[in-house]
N, C-alpha and C positions, 0 to 999 in steps of 0.2 A: 313534432319532428318527423319527417318522412324518410323512408328507407325502402330498399327493395330486398327481397329475400336473398337474391344473388349477391348483392354487395355485402350483406351481413354475413353470409356464409364465407365469403373470401376473407373478411376481417377476422372472423372466428378462427379460420385456418391459420392466418398470420399470428394470431394470439397464441394458438396452440404451439406453433413453431418457436415463438420467442420464449414461451414457458420452458420448452425443452432445452433451449440454449442456456437460459438462466440457471436451470437446475444443474446442467453439466458444468458450467463455469463456477457455480457456487461450491461444488465439491473440491475445487482446487484451492480454495481459500483456507489458510490457516489463521491462527489467532492474530499473528502479526500483520498479515495482509488485510485482515478484517478491520484492523485499527487504522489502516492507511488513510490519509486525507484524500478527498476528491476535489474537483474544481468547484463544488458547491460550498460557499463560505460556511465554515463551521461544521460541515458534514463529513464524516468518515464513511467508508464502505458499510460499516455497521448501521449508520443512519439510513443509508439508501436501502439496504436489504430490509431493515425494520419497517420503513415506510411502505415498501412494496408489499410485504406480507400483511401489514395492517390494512392497507387500502383494498387488497384482494378480499380479505375477510369482511370489510365494511360493505363492499359491493355484493358479496354473496348474501349478506344479511338484507340489503336492499331488495334483492330478487326474492328471497324467501318471504319477506313481509308483503311485497307487492302482489304475489300470487294469492295471498290471503286477503287482499283488499285493504291492507294496512300500510302505514308508513312509520318509519323509525329514523331518527337522526343518523347521519352518516357515521359520525364518531360520538361515542359517549362523552359528554362534556364539550361537544363542539370543537372548534379550532384549537382552543387551549388544551382540551383533552387529547387531541391528536398530537400536538407538539410535545406535550408531556410524555405521552406513550413512546414517541420516537426517541426522546432523550433517555428514558428508562431502558429501552431495549437496545440502544446502539452499542453499549459496552459488553454485551453478552459474548460468549465464546463463539468461534466460527461454527462449531457443531450446533449450538443453540440457535444461531442465526439461520442456518440451513433448515433446521427443523421448523422454525417459525415461518420461514418463506414457503417451505413445502406445504405446511398446514394451510396457509392462505391460498396458495395456488390451487390446491386440491379442493378446498371449500368452494372456491369460485367456479372451478370446472364442474363440480357436482351440481351446484345450484343452477348454473346456466344450462346444463344438460337436461334439466327438468322443464325448461322453457320451450314453448311452441313458438312458431313464427309470429303469431299475433300478440304474444305476451310481452314482446319488447315495447309495446305501446302502453303498458300498464304504468300508472303513476307511481312515483317514488319520491323520497325526500331530497335526493341529490339534485340541487338547484331547482327544486320544485318542478322537475321535468319527468320524463318517462325512462324506462329501463334502457332504451336505446342510448340515452345520454351517458349512462354508465359504461355501456359497451364502447362508445366512442372515446370516452376518457381513458378507459383501460387499454384501448388500442394505442393511445399516445404514451401513457405513463411508463409501461415497461420498456418501450423502445428508447425513450429519452433517458430514463434512469439507468438502463443497462449501459448506455454510452457513458453515463456518469461514473460507473464502477471502474472504468479504466482497465478493463481486463482484455481489451482487444476489439470489442464491438464499437463501431464508429457511426456517426450520423450519415456518412457516405453510403452505408448499407441500407438505410431506410428505403422501403419500396416506393414506387412511383405514386401510388394512391395515398399512402401515408404522408409522403413529402408534400403533395398538393394539399391534403387536408390540413396539415400543420400550418402551412403558409396562410391559408384562408382563415383558419381558426385564430391565428395570432396577429392578424392584421390590426385589431384594435390596440395593439401595443404601439403602433406608429402614431406620431403626433397628428392631431386634427387640424393644426393651423398651417400646415404645408401639404402640398400634394406630393405624395410618394408613390411612384410607379415602380413596381417590382417586375423585372423581366427575367424569365428563366432561360438560360442559354441552352439547356439540353432538352427542354420540353416545349419551348416556344409559348408557354403559358404567361399570362400577364395579369397582374393584380394592381389595384389602385386604391389609395386611402387618403382621406383628408382633402383640404382645399387651400389654395394659396400658392406661394412660390414653389415651382416644381423641382423635384429631385428624382432622378432615376437611379434605382439600385439594380445592379446587374450581377448575376452569378448563376451557378447551377441551382436547380430546384432545392436540393438538399443543403447546399450552402446557405441559401436564403432561409430555409426552414430552421437550420441550426442557429443562425444568427438571431432570428426572431425568438427562438427558444432560449437564448442566452447561453448557448453551448458553442464549443469551439470545433470547427471543422478544419480540414487541412488548409483551406484558404478562406479569407473573409470576402464577402461580396464587395464590389466597387460601387461608389456613388458618383454621379455626375449631375451637374445642374448649377443652380445658383450657388450651391456649396458642394464641395467634393467630399464632405464628411458624412459618414453614415448618420442617419437621424437617431436621436436619443430615444430609447424605448421606455414606454410606460409600464405599469404593472401588468401581471398576467391576467387574462380575462377570466 
């Protein structure tokens, strides 16, 4: 995976900013608000905050091991271990959720602060890739899940680079047996996936990104072509 130092620095700056906003909003959650449901099926705000704290700690561990030339699984016990930990942690008090989130964000910030520009190319266990893959994932995850919290942050606030990245990253969710052309009304960017009968999906870049991510924006994008219905989305890549 290739990257430039400038692009990475911009992403890390955006990550630092979203950490600050998450920390601030988390202080306003009491126990009742932490129990409130989100738009994610079966997930409360406690689930979302637990997942963010756990993933931040997991990526901090990926970085620490990578600089030692070692790899370690992302979550102890793999995906089942991840899911079980989220369920165990989701019911904690708001204060405990904030503490766990703060611990994860701090661990990640400290681990990444030790990395030099070339260290992002070190191999890690996350998707059998390099540390840059964890940076890109963490660029996506807090912004998407922050919107899930329903505390005021919306997909419409995603930055231009993040919105474009999300659309490109999530293109594999589109069906392969039809040609889907995505047209961004506000950036003039164009993406295409699949082959077969064509469908054009039109909307703002962040509307397209939110739809592909399975999140709700103020408006859904519009589909035109052999069918005017939005394509069914496949699993997350």
